[in-house]
C-alpha positions as CSV (number, residue, x, y, z in Angstrom):
1,M,132.9,93.4,106.6
2,K,133.3,91.8,110.0
3,P,130.0,90.5,111.8
4,V,130.5,93.0,114.7
5,V,130.8,96.0,112.4
6,R,127.7,94.9,110.4
7,A,125.8,94.6,113.8
8,I,126.9,98.1,114.9
9,L,125.8,99.6,111.5
10,A,122.4,97.8,111.8
11,V,121.9,99.2,115.3
12,L,122.9,102.7,114.1
13,A,120.5,102.4,111.1
14,V,117.6,101.4,113.4
15,T,118.4,104.2,115.8
16,C,118.4,106.7,113.0
17,L,115.2,105.5,111.6
18,S,113.5,105.6,115.0
19,A,114.8,109.2,115.5
20,C,113.9,110.3,112.2
21,A,110.4,108.7,111.9
22,P,108.4,111.6,113.6
23,V,110.1,114.1,111.4
24,V,109.5,112.1,108.1
25,R,106.0,111.5,109.0
26,S,105.4,115.1,109.4
27,Y,106.3,115.6,105.8
28,I,104.2,112.4,104.7
29,Y,100.9,113.1,106.2
30,M,99.4,116.7,105.7
31,P,95.9,116.9,107.2
32,D,93.7,119.9,106.6
33,P,91.9,121.5,109.5
34,L,88.1,121.3,109.6
35,P,86.4,124.6,108.6
36,A,84.8,126.8,111.3
37,T,81.3,126.2,109.7
38,A,80.2,123.0,107.8
39,Q,78.3,123.8,104.6
40,W,76.5,120.9,102.9
41,L,75.5,120.8,99.2
42,G,72.5,118.6,100.2
43,E,71.5,116.7,103.2
44,A,74.0,116.7,106.0
45,P,75.5,113.4,107.1
46,R,75.5,112.2,110.6
47,E,78.5,112.7,112.7
48,V,79.7,109.5,114.2
49,S,82.6,108.4,116.5
50,V,84.6,105.3,116.8
51,T,87.1,103.9,119.3
52,T,90.3,102.3,117.9
53,A,92.0,99.3,119.4
54,D,94.7,101.6,120.9
55,G,92.0,103.7,122.5
56,L,91.6,106.8,120.3
57,S,88.1,108.3,119.8
58,L,87.8,109.3,116.1
59,K,85.1,111.2,114.4
60,G,83.7,110.5,110.9
61,Y,80.4,111.0,109.0
62,Y,77.7,108.6,107.9
63,Y,74.9,108.9,105.3
64,P,72.5,106.2,106.3
65,P,70.8,104.1,103.7
66,R,67.5,105.0,102.3
67,E,66.1,101.4,103.0
68,S,67.3,98.1,104.6
69,G,69.4,95.7,102.5
70,K,71.5,98.4,100.9
71,R,75.4,98.3,100.6
72,L,77.7,99.8,103.0
73,I,80.4,101.9,101.4
74,V,83.3,102.8,103.7
75,F,85.2,105.6,102.2
76,F,88.8,106.5,102.9
77,H,90.1,109.9,101.9
78,G,93.4,111.1,100.7
79,N,96.2,113.1,102.2
80,G,95.7,116.7,102.8
81,G,92.0,116.1,103.6
82,N,89.6,115.2,106.4
83,R,86.2,113.8,107.0
84,Y,84.5,117.1,106.0
85,T,86.1,117.4,102.6
86,A,85.7,113.6,102.1
87,A,82.0,113.7,102.9
88,R,81.4,116.6,100.5
89,Y,83.5,115.0,97.8
90,A,82.2,111.4,98.1
91,A,78.5,112.3,98.8
92,P,77.4,111.1,95.2
93,L,78.2,107.5,96.4
94,A,75.1,107.6,98.5
95,E,72.8,108.9,95.8
96,Q,71.5,105.4,95.0
97,G,70.5,104.9,98.5
98,D,73.5,103.0,99.9
99,G,74.9,103.6,103.3
100,L,78.1,105.8,103.2
101,L,80.5,105.9,106.1
102,I,83.3,108.6,105.8
103,A,86.3,107.4,107.8
104,D,88.7,109.8,109.2
105,Y,92.3,109.2,110.6
106,R,94.1,110.0,113.7
107,G,95.7,113.5,113.5
108,Y,93.2,114.6,110.8
109,G,90.3,116.9,111.2
110,G,91.1,117.5,114.9
111,N,91.0,113.8,115.7
112,P,93.6,112.8,118.4
113,G,96.8,110.9,117.7
114,T,99.6,111.1,115.2
115,P,99.2,109.5,111.8
116,S,101.3,106.4,110.7
117,E,100.8,103.3,108.6
118,T,100.1,101.2,111.7
119,G,97.8,103.9,113.1
120,L,95.7,104.3,109.9
121,R,95.5,100.5,109.8
122,A,93.8,100.6,113.2
123,D,91.7,103.5,112.2
124,A,90.3,101.6,109.2
125,A,89.6,98.5,111.3
126,A,87.6,100.6,113.8
127,F,85.5,102.3,111.1
128,I,84.7,99.1,109.3
129,A,83.8,97.3,112.5
130,Y,81.5,100.3,113.5
131,G,80.0,100.2,110.0
132,R,79.0,96.6,110.4
133,T,77.0,97.7,113.6
134,L,75.3,100.4,111.5
135,Q,74.2,98.0,108.8
136,P,74.2,94.4,110.2
137,G,74.5,91.9,107.3
138,A,75.1,94.5,104.7
139,P,77.7,93.8,102.0
140,V,80.7,96.0,102.8
141,Y,82.6,97.8,100.0
142,L,85.8,99.8,100.6
143,F,86.5,103.0,98.4
144,G,90.0,104.6,98.9
145,H,91.2,107.8,97.2
146,S,94.9,108.4,96.9
147,L,96.5,107.7,100.3
148,G,93.0,106.2,101.2
149,G,93.5,103.7,98.5
150,G,96.5,102.4,100.5
151,V,94.4,102.2,103.5
152,A,91.6,100.4,101.7
153,L,93.9,98.0,100.0
154,D,95.5,97.1,103.2
155,A,92.2,96.6,105.0
156,A,91.0,94.4,101.9
157,T,93.6,91.9,102.7
158,R,92.4,91.5,106.3
159,E,88.6,92.1,106.3
160,E,85.7,90.1,105.1
161,I,84.3,92.5,102.5
162,A,82.4,92.3,99.2
163,G,84.8,94.4,97.0
164,V,87.3,97.3,97.0
165,V,87.7,100.3,94.7
166,T,90.7,102.7,94.5
167,L,90.9,106.1,92.8
168,G,94.4,107.6,91.9
169,T,96.4,105.3,94.2
170,F,100.2,104.7,94.2
171,T,102.1,101.5,94.2
172,S,103.9,102.4,97.5
173,L,104.8,105.4,99.5
174,T,108.4,104.9,98.8
175,A,107.8,105.1,95.1
176,M,106.4,108.5,95.5
177,A,109.4,109.7,97.6
178,P,112.7,111.1,96.2
179,A,115.4,108.5,95.9
180,Y,117.4,110.1,98.7
181,A,114.5,109.9,101.1
182,R,113.5,106.3,100.7
183,A,115.9,104.8,103.2
184,V,114.4,106.7,106.0
185,M,110.7,106.3,105.1
186,P,109.1,104.8,108.3
187,D,105.9,103.9,106.4
188,R,105.5,102.0,103.1
189,F,101.9,101.3,102.2
190,D,103.2,98.5,99.8
191,N,100.0,98.6,97.5
192,L,101.9,96.6,94.8
193,K,101.9,93.6,97.2
194,A,98.5,94.3,98.6
195,V,96.7,94.0,95.2
196,T,98.2,90.4,94.8
197,Q,96.6,89.4,98.1
198,I,93.1,90.4,97.7
199,K,90.5,87.7,97.3
200,V,87.5,90.0,96.4
201,P,86.9,92.0,93.2
202,L,89.0,95.0,92.8
203,L,88.3,98.1,90.7
204,L,91.3,100.4,90.0
205,I,90.4,104.0,88.7
206,H,93.0,106.4,87.5
207,G,93.1,109.6,85.6
208,T,95.5,110.0,82.8
209,A,96.3,113.6,83.7
210,D,96.8,112.9,87.3
211,D,99.6,115.1,88.4
212,I,99.8,113.9,92.0
213,I,99.9,110.2,91.5
214,P,101.1,109.4,88.0
215,F,98.9,107.2,85.7
216,S,101.7,104.7,85.4
217,E,101.2,103.9,89.2
218,G,97.6,102.7,88.5
219,E,98.8,100.8,85.4
220,A,101.4,99.1,87.7
221,L,98.9,98.1,90.2
222,N,96.7,96.7,87.6
223,T,99.5,94.6,86.0
224,A,100.4,93.1,89.4
225,A,96.7,92.2,90.1
226,I,96.3,90.5,86.7
227,A,99.6,88.5,87.2
228,A,98.1,87.3,90.5
229,K,94.9,86.4,88.9
230,V,92.9,88.8,91.0
231,R,89.5,89.6,89.8
232,V,90.4,93.2,88.7
233,R,89.1,95.9,86.3
234,F,91.0,99.0,85.4
235,I,89.1,102.1,84.4
236,T,91.0,104.8,82.7
237,L,89.8,108.5,83.1
238,T,91.1,110.1,80.0
239,G,92.1,113.7,80.7
240,S,91.2,113.6,84.4
241,D,93.4,114.9,87.1
242,H,93.8,113.6,90.8
243,H,90.2,114.9,91.6
244,P,87.8,113.9,89.0
245,D,84.2,115.0,89.0
246,F,82.6,112.6,91.5
247,A,79.1,113.4,90.4
248,K,80.1,111.8,87.0
249,L,82.4,109.0,88.6
250,A,80.2,107.7,91.3
251,P,77.5,106.1,89.1
252,V,80.2,104.2,87.2
253,A,81.8,103.0,90.4
254,L,78.5,102.1,91.8
255,G,77.6,100.1,88.6
256,Q,80.8,98.3,88.8
257,M,80.1,97.4,92.6
258,A,76.7,96.2,91.7
259,Q,78.3,93.7,89.1
260,M,81.0,92.5,91.4
261,P,79.0,89.6,93.1
262,T,78.1,88.3,89.6
263,K,79.9,85.5,87.8
264,D,80.5,87.6,84.6
265,W,82.6,90.2,86.6
266,T,86.1,89.8,85.3
267,T,88.1,87.2,87.0
268,Y,91.3,88.4,85.4
269,A,92.6,89.6,82.0
270,Q,92.8,86.9,79.5
């Protein structure tokens, strides 16, 4: 193929991707609207607002710690959700007295903007920065569910944090897409690469009966992290689907977070 023909095809491909991106993203990101009335199972969290680097004002929720010196856990929810559903689901993470900041994304839960990989990266950075002002000096842990796992893993390669936890997370968005759609995917969330770049302890959790993100995706992330000698542990939730009982899961995850700073936490699989 002549160089000029290759150049023309490259331009056409870029043009097509640019034109298709908004349409494709509308099928990738599926936020739920907030309910008309919030109903909390226990104490209601505090509504907070952060400003992203590109000027968007995003709302989230915050469960303050019961005492000083506790951890700050920043929770990133999955697709098809929002800060309200996330705050209700992840609330057990605050039951040991830690601060819990529920991040929300642009375009989700009535927040302004349109979601994209670059946009969600900016949203995560804004919530993490804001969390540091809420609990100055507190160790920061990131917890991501599904799509939120991709957001958390990406942030973990850029932020000074104490550890990261994912639940039901994929290797990449393209791996989840049909083969015919992969060429026009504008966003990737290459988690398989991200897990090899993390310098802090990593906890991967996945249900064997997950019918949204196959269990094999979690296994692949674990294998990649082990090969890169990342300090990783993999928890298998036998029989659990994509939304395991968080009341039972939270104490396990919190226990692992408590062990992360110690020397006996797994450096990598032997």
